[in-house]
C-alpha positions in Angstrom: 27.5 -10.4 86.1 27.0 -10.7 82.0 23.4 -11.5 80.5 23.1 -14.9 79.0 21.8 -14.8 75.4 19.3 -17.6 75.6 15.9 -17.4 73.8 14.2 -14.9 71.8 11.8 -12.0 72.0 8.4 -12.1 71.0 7.6 -10.2 67.6 4.5 -8.8 68.9 5.1 -5.4 69.2 3.4 -4.4 72.6 4.9 -7.5 73.8 8.5 -8.1 73.2 8.9 -10.7 76.1 12.1 -12.6 76.2 11.1 -16.4 76.2 13.9 -18.9 76.7 11.6 -21.5 74.5 10.0 -19.4 71.7 7.3 -20.7 69.6 7.6 -20.7 65.7 4.2 -20.3 63.9 3.9 -22.6 60.9 1.9 -19.9 59.1 3.7 -16.8 59.1 7.0 -18.3 60.5 7.4 -15.6 63.3 8.9 -16.2 66.5 6.2 -15.7 69.5 5.9 -16.1 73.2 3.7 -18.7 75.1 1.1 -16.3 75.4 1.0 -15.1 71.8 1.8 -18.6 70.1 -1.6 -19.1 68.6 -2.2 -17.6 65.0 -5.3 -15.6 66.3 -3.3 -14.1 69.4 -0.5 -12.7 67.3 -2.7 -11.9 64.1 -1.1 -14.2 61.9 -1.9 -12.8 58.4 -2.3 -16.8 57.2 -5.5 -17.0 59.1 -7.0 -13.6 57.4 -6.4 -15.2 53.9 -8.1 -18.6 55.0 -11.1 -16.8 56.2 -11.4 -14.7 53.2 -11.2 -17.7 51.1 -14.1 -19.3 53.3 -16.3 -16.7 52.7 -16.2 -16.4 49.0 -16.4 -20.3 49.0 -19.6 -20.2 50.9 -21.6 -17.8 49.0 -20.7 -19.2 45.5 -23.5 -20.7 43.4 -24.4 -21.0 39.8 -27.9 -19.6 38.3 -29.7 -21.5 36.2 -30.1 -19.8 32.8 -33.7 -21.5 31.8 -36.4 -18.7 31.7 -38.2 -18.3 34.9 -36.0 -21.0 37.0 -34.5 -19.3 40.1 -32.8 -22.6 41.3 -29.1 -22.4 41.8 -26.3 -25.1 42.1 -23.1 -25.2 44.2 -21.4 -26.5 41.1 -21.8 -25.5 37.4 -23.8 -27.6 35.1 -23.0 -27.0 31.7 -24.6 -27.8 28.6 -22.1 -29.1 26.1 -24.2 -28.0 22.9 -25.2 -24.4 24.2 -22.8 -24.1 26.8 -25.1 -22.6 29.2 -25.3 -23.3 32.8 -28.5 -24.9 34.1 -29.8 -26.6 37.1 -30.2 -30.5 37.4 -34.0 -30.1 36.8 -33.2 -28.5 33.2 -29.7 -30.0 32.3 -31.0 -32.3 29.6 -31.5 -30.6 26.2 -34.8 -31.3 26.1 -35.6 -29.7 29.4 -34.1 -26.5 28.8 -35.4 -26.0 25.1 -31.9 -26.0 24.0 -31.4 -23.7 20.8 -29.1 -26.5 19.2 -31.3 -29.5 19.9 -31.9 -31.8 16.6 -35.1 -33.4 16.3 -34.8 -36.5 14.5 -36.8 -37.0 11.5 -39.1 -40.0 10.8 -37.8 -42.9 8.3 -39.3 -42.6 4.9 -42.1 -39.8 5.8 -41.9 -38.7 2.2 -42.7 -42.1 0.9 -45.5 -42.5 3.3 -46.8 -39.2 2.4 -46.6 -39.8 -1.6 -48.5 -43.4 -1.0 -51.2 -41.7 0.8 -51.7 -39.1 -1.5 -51.9 -41.6 -4.5 -54.5 -43.7 -2.4 -56.6 -40.6 -1.5 -56.6 -39.4 -5.1 -57.5 -43.2 -6.7 -60.0 -43.2 -3.8 -61.7 -40.1 -4.8 -61.7 -40.9 -8.7 -63.5 -44.3 -7.8 -65.9 -42.9 -5.7 -67.1 -40.9 -8.5 -67.6 -44.0 -10.6 -69.0 -46.4 -8.1 -71.4 -45.5 -5.1 -71.2 -47.4 -1.7 -68.3 -47.9 0.9 -67.5 -51.3 0.0 -66.9 -50.6 -3.7 -64.7 -47.5 -2.8 -62.8 -49.7 -0.2 -62.1 -52.3 -2.9 -61.0 -49.9 -5.5 -58.5 -48.1 -3.1 -56.8 -51.7 -2.5 -56.6 -52.5 -6.0 -55.0 -49.2 -6.6 -52.4 -49.9 -4.1 -51.6 -53.5 -5.6 -50.9 -51.8 -9.0 -48.8 -49.2 -7.2 -46.7 -51.9 -5.5 -46.2 -54.1 -8.9 -45.0 -51.1 -10.7 -43.2 -48.9 -7.8 -39.5 -48.6 -8.2 -38.6 -46.5 -5.2 -35.5 -44.5 -4.1 -32.5 -46.7 -4.6 -30.9 -44.8 -1.3 -33.5 -46.0 0.9 -33.0 -49.2 3.1 -34.8 -52.0 1.5 -35.0 -54.7 4.5 -35.0 -54.9 8.2 -32.2 -56.9 9.0 -30.9 -58.4 12.5 -27.1 -57.2 13.5 -24.9 -58.1 16.1 -24.5 -55.6 18.9 -20.9 -55.7 19.5 -19.6 -55.9 15.7 -22.4 -54.7 13.9 -22.6 -57.6 11.5 -25.8 -58.2 9.8 -27.1 -61.9 10.5 -28.3 -64.3 8.1 -31.8 -64.0 6.9 -31.9 -68.0 6.4 -32.7 -68.8 10.0 -35.9 -67.7 12.1 -36.0 -65.7 15.2 -36.6 -68.6 17.4 -33.4 -70.3 16.2 -31.4 -67.3 17.5 -33.0 -67.5 20.8 -32.3 -71.3 21.2 -29.0 -71.9 20.7 -26.3 -70.9 23.3 -23.7 -69.7 20.8 -26.2 -67.1 19.1 -26.4 -63.6 20.5 -30.3 -63.7 21.6 -29.6 -67.0 23.9 -30.6 -65.9 27.3 -32.0 -62.6 27.0 -29.2 -61.1 24.8 -29.2 -58.1 22.8 -29.2 -57.4 19.1 -30.1 -54.6 16.6 -32.9 -54.2 14.6 -32.3 -52.0 11.2 -32.7 -51.3 7.8 -29.9 -52.5 5.5 -29.5 -52.9 1.6 -28.7 -56.6 0.4 -25.2 -55.4 -0.4 -24.5 -54.2 3.1 -23.2 -56.6 5.8 -22.0 -54.5 8.6 -23.4 -51.3 10.4 -21.1 -48.3 10.3 -21.5 -47.1 13.5 -22.3 -49.5 16.4 -21.5 -47.1 19.1 -24.5 -44.6 18.4 -26.7 -47.5 19.1 -25.5 -48.1 22.7 -25.7 -44.5 23.6 
């Protein structure tokens, strides 16, 4: 009697059992018997690759570059300025003493220093001619008034504080009081709205970059 050609042999070398309903592995696409149908039982190479990936990902972390900090993060936290990796506690420029951190300079610092030096010099000259703290204070005030009367100043410096619309950057008119801008519904300060207070020359009617105030 001829043997029926039904089923397939198990691909495991030490098994080779003929199974009439063989199983096809969805990992390596091999054919196996009931006993070796699972990936672990026939040593599926797909399982080895998956385990190696899991082991690699489990232990991967990113150390903080800040001095004496031993913290590590599971995801990289890169500073966009110095392009170094830091932990969450040192992620800001000021927290990790970023080498590219720009410290803003105070407005009109040079002018304020010049005025102070002139007042100090005038006060010193007056104190030599007059005695008493009252006379010295009065002489300093007079010197300051004279300085203001004849002061010209740097034309490139802004002259007035102006109210500007927070969305359009348009400078608001100067002929209305702050209480007026808060009282009417169509005005931006009504019911807790926001505006920008900035130095502007008389000829300037708009702020050049409103987005920088919203960051």
